[in-house]
N, C-alpha and C positions, 0 to 999 in steps of 0.2 A: 504493500500500500504506500509505503514511503516513496518508492520509485515512481509510482503513478502520479502522486501529488507533485513531485518535482517536474515530471514531464508536462503536466497540465499547467504549471506555473511558467514554464519556459516557452511553450508554444505561442501564447498571445504576444510575447515580445518579438518572436520571429515574424509573426504576421504583420507587425507594425512597420516593418521595413518597406519603403516604397518600391513599387515594381520597377525593374530596370535599373535601380540604384545599386551599383557595385562598389567594391572596395577600391576601384581604380578612380573614383570620382575626385578625391583630393589631388591625385596626380594630374588629372585633366586641368584642374584650376592652376596647378603649378606650371603646366605647359603654357597656359594663357599668360601668366605673369612673366614667364621666360621670354615669350614673343614681345611683350611690351617693354621689357627691360632695356633694350638698346635705345628706344625712343625716350624712355625716362632718363637714361644716362645722358643723351644728347641735350635734352632740355635742361638738365641740371648743370652740365658743363658750360653750355653756351648761353644760358639765360639766367638761371638762378644764381650760380656762382659769380658771374660778372656783376649782377645787380647787387649782391651782398658786398662784394669788394668795392664797388663804386660808392655804395652807401657809407662804407667805412672811410674811404679816402676823402669823402666830402667834408669830413670833420677833422682832417689831418693837414698840417702844413707840410706840403711835399712839393719841392721844386727841383729843377735840374741843376741848381747851383749849390745844393747841399746834399750830403749823403745820409742825413738823419731825418726820421719822420717824427713829428711832434704832434700830439693830440691838442687841438686848439678849440674844440667845440664849435661854436657858431662863428668863429672869427672869419672864416672864408666868406660866409654870406654877408657879414658886416662889411668886409673890405669891398666886396662887389657892389654893395649898396652905397657905400661912401663914394666910390668913383662914378656912380650913376649908371653902371652897366646892367645891374640885375633888374631894376624896375623897367628900364628902357627895353631890354631884351624881352621881358615878359609881355609888355604892352605890344611891341611889334609882332611877337609870335602870335598873340591872341588875335590881333587884327588880321594878320596873314591867314591864320587857320579858319577864321569865320568867313573871310572873303573867298578862300578856295573852296570851302564846303558849300557855300551858297551858290557859287558859280557852277561847280561840278554838278550839284543836284538839280539846279534850275535848267541848265543846258541838257543834262542827261534825261530829265523827265520830259522836256519838250521834244527831244529827238526820239525817245521811246514812244511817245504818243503818235508822232508822225510815221514811225517805222514799225509800228506794231504788227500790221498785217504782213503775212508771209507772202513773198512774191520775188520775182527775179530782180526787179529794180531795187526793192527794199533790201534784199540780201547784199547787193553790191554796195549800197550806201552804208549798211551795217559794217561791212568789211572796211570801207574807207574810213569811217569814224573810229574804228578799233585800231587802226594802224598806229596812232600816236602812243598807245599803250605799249607797243612793242619797241618803241624807240628808246634808246638810252636817255636818262634824264639829263646827263651832261651834254649829249649831242643835241637834244631838244633845246636846251638853254642857249648853246652857241648859235644854233640856227635862228632862234628868235632874237638874239642880240644883234645879229646881222640884219634881220628883217626890220627891226625897230630902230636902227641906226638913224642919225640925223639925215643922212642922204640915202637911206635904205628904201626898199620897195614900199613899205607902209606909207611913208611920207610922200613918195613919188605918186602913189595912187591917190592920196588925199589932195595933192596939188593938181592932179588931173581932173578931179571931180568937183573941187571947191575953188572959188576964186582966190587968186594970189598964190604966192610960193609958200608952201607949207613945210616948215622944218621944226619939228618938235622933238625934244629929247625925252622920249618916253621913259628911259631908264636913267635920266639925268636930273630929275626933280624928286623931291622927297616923297610927296604923296603919290604921284603917278607911278614912281618906281615900285613902291610896295604893292600897289593894286595891280600893276602890270605883271609883276613877277608871280603874284598869287594867281592871277588869271592864266598865266602860262602853265603853272602847276595844275590848275583845274582842267585846262585843255588837255594836258598830258593823260589824265585818267578819266576823262568824261566818257570815253568809249566803253570802259568797263562798267561804269555806273549805268550807262544806257542799256547794256545787255541785261543787267539785273532788273531794271525797271520793265523791260520788255517781257522778261520771264514772269514778273509779278502781274503784269497786265494780262498775259495769256492764261493765268490761273483763275482769273475772275470768271465765274459761270456766265455763259452767254444768255441763259434764260433770265437772269437778273436784269441785264441790260435791256433785253427785249421787253420785259415787263415794265421797266421804267419808261421805255419809248412809247408803249401803248398807253401809259398813264399821262402822256403829254410832256415828258421831260426832254428838254433839248440837249444838245451836245455838251454845253457848259454845265448844265445841271447834272447830267449823268457823270461827268468827270468829277465835279466837286462833291457830290453827295454819295456816289457809289464807288467810282474807281479809286479816288484818293484815299478814302477810309480803308478799302480792301487792299490798298498798296502799303499799308502800315508796316508789315514785316520787311518789305524791300526798302522802305524809307529808313527803318531802324538800322538795317545793315549798311546802307550807303552813307548815311549821315555819320555813323560811328566810325566806319573805315576811313572816310575822307577826312574827318576831323583829326583822327589819330595820325593819319599819314601826313597831314599838314603840320602837325605839331613837331614831327620828326624830319621836316624838310631840310635839305642841305644842298643837294646836287644842283637843282635848278637855280637856286639863289647864287651859289658859288660860280656857276658858269655864265650868269648874266650880269650881276652887279658886284659879286664878291663882298656883299654886305653894304655897299655904298648906294648912292652918293653920301659921303660922310658915314653915318651909322643908320641911315634910313631903313635899310633892309637887314640890319644885324639881328637875325633871329637867335634864339638860344643855342641852337646847334652851330650856327656860325660863330658865336662867341666861344663855344666849347672848342671848336677847331682853332680859333685864334689863341686861346689860352694855352692849349697844348703846344701849338707852334712856338710860343714864347717860353715853354718849359715850366709853366705854372700849373702843375698837374693837380694840385689840391683844389684850386679855384675852378679848374675845368671839370673836375669830378662834382663839385658843388653845383655848377650850372647843369650838368647832365642829370644830377639828382632832382633838380627843379623841373626839368623836362618830364621825368618819370612821374613826379607828383602831379604836374598839370594834366598829364594823360589820364592818370587814375582818377583824380578828383573831378575831371570833366566828363570822361567817357562813361564811367560807371553810373553816376546819377542820370545822365542823359539817356543811356540805354534802358535804365529802369523806367524812366518816365515814358519813353517811346514804346516800351513793351506793354505798359498799361493801356496805351491808346490803340493797341492792335485789335482789330475786329476779326473774330474767327469766322472762317468760311465753311 
């Protein structure tokens, strides 16, 4: 009888084991982590570790003229603020990022609306507008610097269509230089933004638009009340990516104005490059740390706000 009771007590425990679950299941999970391990190592080595090192060096006095590293706390930030570089670079970067983001998304949304329908002509124009994405930022900057020269093609065209001889230094004035370079950066990536918006427009159910048309909604009403709210996921992606990309801009600015005229286009990354070139590694790390903080403090709240406005389909 004792043996039978033991058998009865054990059998229910055996039946609780899920069907198909074997002792090899932990090994399968180990294989999954093993496949993910190289990617985790790459992210740690090339992203996490440099970020931690940069955060440390931002609070250290480190120059190419001394062999010692001294912990100075916020002295690097105070020094940059005293010489007027920190606030100016933050302001210029913010104006540049907002301008590039607005131009990118405005032009991209307009092109996506015009090129939404699939056709041979639209396919050709989609390819044409995507070409700038494939061009090197440095090459794009040098090309536009030549086009916008005082005696370049842009002023020659304006002189042909407008009265008088038109010679305007697009990259030689403080305000126009910043807005022009930001627009060049926006032109460079507007093709990618356009494709994302086209994909978002094609996901909108056709019966919803047809129902709105039957209710008497015109083209503008359909766009404003139906298409734009349902495009919220594409807007979230494009606005976030374009803003973060503009915060980290360097190539286009370096190849067009190199931070000039004066310091009109001295973005934070341009200031980082200059500080490193002068062997002031501590202040350069501090400026780079500010770029990271601006991206985090701007992108995360904006993404959360835009996500809450998304309309499920």
